[in-house]
C-alpha positions as CSV (number, residue, x, y, z in Angstrom):
1,W,100.6,77.1,95.9
2,Q,97.5,77.4,94.2
3,H,96.6,74.0,96.0
4,R,97.2,75.6,99.3
5,F,95.8,78.9,99.5
6,S,93.2,81.2,98.1
7,I,92.9,84.7,97.7
8,G,89.3,86.8,97.6
9,V,88.9,90.2,96.5
10,E,85.6,92.3,97.3
11,A,84.5,95.7,96.2
12,Q,81.6,97.3,98.1
13,Y,80.1,100.5,96.8
14,T,77.3,102.7,98.9
15,G,75.8,105.8,97.5
16,P,74.7,108.9,99.1
17,R,72.4,108.7,102.1
18,K,70.1,110.9,104.1
19,T,70.8,111.3,107.9
20,F,68.0,111.4,110.5
21,I,68.5,115.4,110.2
22,G,68.1,115.6,106.6
23,T,71.7,116.2,105.7
24,S,73.5,113.5,103.5
25,V,76.6,111.5,103.8
26,N,78.8,111.2,100.8
27,R,78.9,108.0,98.6
28,Y,81.8,105.9,98.9
29,A,83.4,102.4,97.9
30,V,86.0,100.1,99.7
31,A,87.7,97.0,98.7
32,N,88.8,94.0,100.9
33,V,91.1,91.2,100.4
34,T,91.2,87.9,102.3
35,A,93.7,85.3,101.9
36,T,92.7,81.7,103.1
37,T,94.9,78.6,103.7
38,R,94.0,75.0,103.0
39,D,94.1,72.5,105.7
40,F,97.8,72.3,106.8
41,G,99.7,70.7,109.8
42,G,97.0,68.5,110.8
43,G,93.8,70.7,110.3
44,F,95.0,74.3,110.8
45,H,93.8,76.8,108.6
46,V,94.8,80.6,108.6
47,N,92.5,83.5,107.1
48,A,94.0,87.2,106.8
49,S,92.0,89.9,105.5
50,I,92.6,93.6,105.2
51,Y,89.3,95.8,105.0
52,N,89.1,99.1,103.3
53,L,92.4,98.3,101.7
54,F,93.0,101.9,100.3
55,N,92.0,103.7,103.4
56,Q,88.9,105.6,102.2
57,K,87.4,108.1,104.5
58,Y,83.8,107.8,105.1
59,S,80.7,108.1,107.4
60,D,77.4,106.0,108.1
61,P,74.2,107.7,108.9
62,V,73.2,106.7,112.4
63,G,69.9,107.2,114.3
64,P,68.8,110.0,116.7
65,E,70.4,108.1,119.8
66,I,73.9,109.3,118.6
67,E,74.7,112.8,119.1
68,D,76.2,113.1,115.4
69,P,73.9,112.4,112.4
70,A,76.8,110.4,110.9
71,L,79.6,108.2,112.3
72,R,83.1,107.8,110.6
73,Q,83.9,104.5,110.0
74,N,87.5,102.9,110.4
75,G,90.6,103.0,108.0
76,V,92.2,100.1,107.2
77,D,91.7,97.3,109.4
78,F,93.6,93.9,109.5
79,R,92.4,90.4,111.0
80,I,94.0,87.4,111.2
81,Q,92.4,84.1,112.3
82,I,93.7,80.8,113.0
83,T,91.7,77.6,113.5
84,R,91.9,74.0,113.8
85,A,89.8,71.1,112.8
86,F,89.2,68.1,115.0
87,H,87.9,65.1,113.7
88,F,86.0,62.4,115.8
89,Y,86.0,59.1,114.3
């Protein structure tokens, strides 16, 4: 299996930040995991990712063009990508 796919783990930490009205948003940490296959079946690759793995609740500050000073971010997100490479000789 070790030659057919790989797994990557990412952790992100963001400290508290000020909004445009002077309030603060809380610090947060999120974890993401991605599994990637090697070439199989004639050039196919599959990537599958889970973002915000532990469903952390957090907001990011936004500009004055948005009504609220902070925008709530998504909980757990999942993405799958299937690609195929074509080789022209």
